[in-house]
C-alpha positions, 0 to 999 in steps of 0.5 A: 723381235729385232727390228733388223732387216729380214732375209728376202721372203721372210715375214714377221707375223703372229702365231694366230695367223698360222695356227688355231692356238687354243682350239682342239677337238675334245674327246672323252674316254668312250671316244677312244680305243684301249690302245689310244695314246694318252699324253700328260705333261709328266710324260715329257722331259723339260727342255729336251722335248724327250718323250719319257713314256707312252701310256695307253688308255687301257693303262691310263683311263681318264675322267676329264675331257682331253684334247685330240691330236694327229700324228705330226702335230706340234704339242705345246705345254701351255702350263708352266711354259718355261719348262719348254715341254713341246714335242712332235706327235709320233702318232694320233692320240689324246692329251691333257687340255694343258697341252695345245695341239698345233698344225700349221701344215700344209702352208708351213712346216710343223717342225719349224713351228716346233723349233720356233716355240722353243726359241728364246724370242718366243720364250721371252714373250711367253714369260712376259704374258703368262698369267698365274703365280704358282702355275703360270699358263699361256692364255689363248688370246696371248697365244694367238698374238704371239710373235712368229718369224716365218721363212719361206716354206722351202727354207723352213724345211731346210732350217728344221733339217739343219737344226735336227742335225746340229742339235743331235750333234750337241746332244752327242757331245753333251753325252760324251762330256758327261762321261769325263768326270767318271773317266777322270775318277777312274784315272785317279783311282788307277794312279792311286792304286799304282802308287800303293802297289809299288807300280808307280815307283817300279822304274825308280827302284830299278834305277836305284838298286 
């Protein structure tokens, strides 16, 4: 991380000093109810952290051991971490062991940790230390040693709230910009239709007859 002077009260530390990266309670199918949320990496959209689907144990019975998580936990996808598949759990559930549940509360704000894990600083570190050619992962030892820049708790909450607002505005702007090509296409079609129907030159005909 940058060697620049930090704001008062901020500290540079390691992720393992705040959360038990890689440590999770294990569950098998007989431990859960039919309506238990079963999360797989495929359910999370890359980069955006959008949850694509919520599938229950009754629809997704599993044979392998799962990690258990609680509502509000940060769920970090350690497999192919460059995909940035990270969400905040909306309810209790279980997930593939390729997803690491993290809880920094009450000493830190989970939403702040969520945004830190998505930051370019953290991503750069992960890309450097991940192992495996085709299916890289962030291992436990490297996860525990990962850099973490912490603001004071009250400031963490403000930062997380401001990021929620600003990133929602960015998403809204992106959605509007994505509509522009279709708007331009409709405008071009309207101009062409006016030309071939005579509407485009109606005034010219009136002035020249």
